[in-house]
C-alpha positions as CSV (number, residue, x, y, z in Angstrom):
1,X,46.7,62.9,139.4
2,X,44.0,62.3,136.6
3,X,45.4,64.1,133.6
4,X,43.8,64.6,130.2
5,X,45.5,66.1,127.2
6,X,42.8,67.7,125.0
7,X,42.9,69.3,121.5
8,X,40.6,72.0,120.9
9,X,40.3,72.7,117.2
10,X,39.2,76.0,115.6
11,X,38.1,75.7,112.0
12,X,36.6,77.9,109.3
13,X,34.3,75.6,107.5
14,X,32.3,76.5,104.3
15,X,29.9,74.6,102.0
16,X,32.4,72.2,100.6
17,X,32.1,69.1,102.7
18,X,35.1,67.3,101.1
19,X,37.3,70.5,101.7
20,X,36.0,70.6,105.4
21,X,36.8,67.1,106.0
22,X,40.2,67.4,104.7
23,X,40.9,70.3,106.9
24,X,39.5,68.2,109.9
25,X,41.7,65.3,109.1
26,X,44.8,67.6,109.0
27,X,44.1,69.3,112.2
28,X,43.1,66.0,114.0
29,X,46.2,64.4,112.8
30,X,48.3,67.3,114.2
31,X,46.6,67.3,117.5
32,X,46.9,63.5,117.9
33,X,50.7,63.6,116.9
34,X,51.1,66.1,119.7
35,X,49.5,63.7,122.2
36,X,45.9,64.9,122.4
37,X,43.8,62.0,123.9
38,X,40.4,63.8,123.4
39,X,39.9,66.2,120.5
40,X,37.0,68.7,120.3
41,X,35.7,70.1,116.9
42,X,33.4,73.1,116.4
43,X,29.7,73.1,115.8
44,X,28.9,72.6,112.0
45,X,32.6,71.5,111.4
46,X,31.7,69.5,108.4
47,X,29.5,72.1,106.5
48,X,28.4,75.6,107.3
49,X,26.3,78.0,105.1
50,X,24.1,80.7,106.2
51,X,21.4,79.4,103.8
52,X,19.0,77.0,105.6
53,X,18.4,75.4,102.3
54,X,22.0,74.6,101.8
55,X,22.3,73.3,105.3
56,X,19.2,71.1,104.8
57,X,20.6,69.7,101.4
58,X,23.8,68.8,103.0
59,X,22.1,67.0,105.9
60,X,21.3,63.2,106.0
61,X,20.1,60.6,108.3
62,X,22.8,59.7,110.8
63,X,23.4,56.2,109.5
64,X,23.8,57.7,105.9
65,X,25.7,61.1,106.9
66,X,28.7,61.5,104.4
67,X,30.7,63.0,107.3
68,X,30.3,60.3,109.8
69,X,32.7,57.6,108.2
70,X,35.3,60.2,107.8
71,X,35.0,61.3,111.4
72,X,34.9,57.7,112.7
73,X,38.1,56.9,110.7
74,X,39.9,59.9,112.3
75,X,39.1,58.6,115.8
76,X,40.0,55.0,115.0
77,X,43.0,55.7,112.9
78,X,44.7,58.0,115.6
79,X,43.5,56.1,118.6
80,X,41.9,59.2,120.0
81,X,38.3,60.2,121.4
82,X,36.8,62.7,119.1
83,X,33.8,65.0,120.0
84,X,32.6,65.6,116.4
85,X,31.2,69.1,117.1
86,X,27.8,68.8,115.5
87,X,26.4,67.5,112.2
88,X,22.9,68.4,110.8
89,X,20.9,65.2,110.9
90,X,17.6,64.6,109.2
91,X,14.9,63.4,111.4
92,X,12.3,60.8,110.2
93,X,8.8,61.7,109.5
94,X,6.9,64.9,109.9
95,X,7.6,67.8,110.6
96,X,10.8,66.8,108.4
97,X,13.1,69.0,110.5
98,X,16.8,68.6,111.2
99,X,18.7,67.9,114.4
100,X,21.8,69.8,115.3
101,X,23.7,66.7,116.7
102,X,26.9,66.5,118.7
103,X,28.6,63.0,118.6
104,X,31.1,61.6,120.8
105,X,33.3,58.9,119.3
106,X,35.7,56.6,121.3
107,X,39.1,55.5,120.0
108,X,37.6,52.7,117.9
109,X,35.3,55.1,116.2
110,X,32.2,54.0,117.9
111,X,29.5,56.5,118.8
112,X,29.3,56.5,122.6
113,X,27.0,59.6,123.1
114,X,24.7,61.7,121.1
115,X,23.4,65.1,121.9
116,X,20.6,67.1,120.0
117,X,21.0,70.9,120.7
118,X,18.2,71.7,123.1
119,X,18.1,75.6,122.9
120,X,17.6,76.9,119.4
121,X,19.0,80.3,118.4
122,X,16.0,82.6,117.5
123,X,17.3,86.2,117.7
124,X,17.5,89.6,116.1
125,X,21.3,90.6,115.8
126,X,22.8,94.0,116.4
127,X,23.5,94.1,112.7
128,X,19.8,93.7,111.7
129,X,19.8,90.2,110.7
130,X,17.3,87.6,112.0
131,X,18.3,84.1,112.8
132,X,15.6,81.6,113.4
133,X,17.1,78.1,114.0
134,X,13.6,76.8,114.9
135,X,12.4,77.1,111.4
136,X,14.7,74.3,110.3
137,X,15.8,72.5,113.5
138,X,13.9,70.5,116.1
139,X,15.0,71.0,119.7
140,X,16.5,68.2,121.6
141,X,14.8,67.1,124.8
142,X,17.7,65.5,126.8
143,X,20.9,66.6,128.3
144,X,23.9,64.2,127.6
145,X,26.6,63.0,130.0
146,X,29.3,60.6,128.7
147,X,31.5,58.3,130.6
148,X,35.0,58.4,129.3
149,X,38.3,56.9,130.6
150,X,38.9,60.3,132.3
151,X,35.6,61.0,133.9
152,X,32.2,62.1,132.8
153,X,32.1,64.6,130.0
154,X,29.1,67.0,129.4
155,X,27.8,67.8,126.0
156,X,26.2,71.0,124.8
157,X,26.1,73.1,121.6
158,X,26.7,77.0,121.2
159,X,23.5,78.8,122.2
160,X,23.1,76.4,125.1
161,X,25.8,78.4,126.7
162,X,23.3,80.9,127.7
163,X,21.2,78.6,129.8
164,X,23.2,77.9,132.9
165,X,20.6,75.3,134.3
166,X,21.9,72.8,131.6
167,X,25.4,73.0,132.8
168,X,24.4,72.8,136.4
169,X,22.5,69.6,135.8
170,X,25.6,68.0,134.1
171,X,27.9,69.2,137.0
172,X,25.7,67.8,139.6
173,X,25.6,64.6,137.7
174,X,29.4,64.5,137.9
175,X,30.7,66.1,134.8
176,X,34.5,67.1,135.0
177,X,34.7,68.7,131.6
178,X,31.9,70.5,129.8
179,X,32.3,70.8,126.1
180,X,30.8,73.7,124.0
181,X,31.4,73.4,120.3
182,X,30.1,76.6,118.7
183,X,29.6,78.8,115.7
184,X,29.0,81.9,117.7
185,X,28.0,85.1,115.8
186,X,30.9,87.6,115.7
187,X,28.6,90.3,117.1
188,X,27.4,88.6,120.2
189,X,30.8,86.9,120.6
190,X,32.6,90.1,121.1
191,X,30.3,91.1,124.0
192,X,29.5,87.7,125.6
193,X,31.6,84.8,124.7
194,X,34.4,85.0,127.2
195,X,32.0,86.1,130.0
196,X,29.6,83.2,129.5
197,X,32.3,80.5,129.3
198,X,34.1,81.6,132.4
199,X,30.8,81.9,134.2
200,X,29.9,78.4,133.3
201,X,33.3,77.2,134.6
202,X,33.0,79.3,137.8
203,X,29.5,78.3,138.6
204,X,30.2,74.5,138.3
205,X,33.9,74.3,139.2
206,X,34.5,72.2,136.0
207,X,36.7,72.7,133.0
208,X,35.1,74.2,130.0
209,X,36.4,73.4,126.5
210,X,34.8,75.5,123.7
211,X,35.9,74.8,120.1
212,X,34.7,77.4,117.8
213,X,34.3,78.4,114.2
214,X,35.9,81.5,112.9
215,X,36.1,83.8,109.8
216,X,33.6,84.4,107.1
217,X,31.2,81.6,105.8
218,X,29.1,81.3,102.8
219,X,26.2,83.9,102.8
220,X,28.3,86.5,104.5
221,X,28.1,84.8,108.0
222,X,30.9,85.7,110.3
223,X,31.8,83.8,113.4
224,X,33.8,84.8,116.3
225,X,36.5,82.2,116.8
226,X,38.4,82.7,120.0
227,X,38.2,79.0,121.1
228,X,38.8,78.8,124.7
229,X,39.8,76.3,127.4
230,X,38.8,77.5,130.9
231,X,39.9,75.8,134.2
232,X,37.4,75.2,137.2
233,X,38.4,78.4,138.8
234,X,37.4,80.4,135.7
235,X,40.9,81.2,134.5
236,X,41.3,81.0,130.7
237,X,44.3,78.7,130.1
238,X,44.2,78.7,126.3
239,X,42.6,80.9,123.7
240,X,42.7,81.0,119.8
241,X,42.5,84.0,117.9
242,X,40.5,84.8,114.5
243,X,42.1,82.1,112.4
244,X,42.1,78.3,112.4
245,X,44.2,76.9,115.2
246,X,44.8,74.0,117.6
247,X,44.8,74.5,121.4
248,X,46.6,71.8,123.3
249,X,46.2,71.6,127.0
250,X,47.0,69.3,129.8
251,X,43.9,69.3,132.1
252,X,44.6,68.2,135.7
253,X,41.2,66.8,136.5
254,X,41.7,66.5,140.2
255,X,41.4,70.3,140.2
256,X,37.7,69.8,139.6
257,X,37.2,67.9,143.1
258,X,39.5,70.4,144.8
259,X,37.5,73.5,143.4
260,X,34.1,72.0,144.3
261,X,35.3,71.1,147.8
262,X,36.5,74.5,148.2
263,X,33.5,76.3,146.8
264,X,30.7,73.7,147.2
265,X,27.9,75.6,145.5
266,X,26.8,72.5,143.7
267,X,25.5,71.2,147.1
268,X,24.2,74.5,148.4
269,X,21.2,74.9,146.1
270,X,18.0,75.2,148.1
271,X,14.3,75.1,146.8
272,X,12.5,78.4,147.0
273,X,9.3,79.9,145.9
274,X,9.0,83.3,144.0
275,X,6.8,85.9,145.7
276,X,5.8,89.0,143.7
277,X,5.0,92.1,145.6
278,X,2.7,94.4,143.4
279,X,3.2,98.1,143.3
280,X,0.8,99.5,146.1
281,X,-2.2,101.4,145.1
282,X,-2.6,104.8,146.6
């Protein structure tokens, strides 16, 4: 059987990057010591502040980003693959926006895949707050599937979770694990987080690994936590609570092929046209 031991890390990052990196080092070391081969961090693991100005000031070009060497050292030092959640990366030239970029590092610390968040969170939350990621961030244009020693891994970030076509494309291209690092708002997380993650697993017959931020962050920004690992049948096999935590799970990757063979929905999609039938006039 193809087995993969993953470490899904839940964190409560703030606007002190050094403190956040210390927390990452400690949790990665613990997960690696427990045998994790692939460790997944949340979105904005190295820096999180509700202020767009603060996020922009903490960003840098990828080759100059202060968090990247520390993350690479974690992967290299422990000999593990590390999905570095996401970093805020300054893009060259006008309009001078940021990318919300997820990086997959191999066990030598090399960047083997990059993914810029495609779907940007512009929403009016139930508590009255408005979020407009598109003011500061530029949407990515490509999905990302990374080959690993255990099989292809699909990358996504947070709000992407509401767009099933992205995950279907990754699964049809061979993904066995779909990763969803997130900083999911507490209000929407209560209602939608579990359902959406289980749906993405069920629709595609893949494992879903969702590492989340939790707690309260600068600017009175609260995130939901409840990092999840979901199997290809849609069963939650591990869940964190409201505090920082590490989920350690053995993934039997042969279950992906078994599930997709039993329910071959990936092969059953058919082209169709939409016909609209107007309300008849009297």
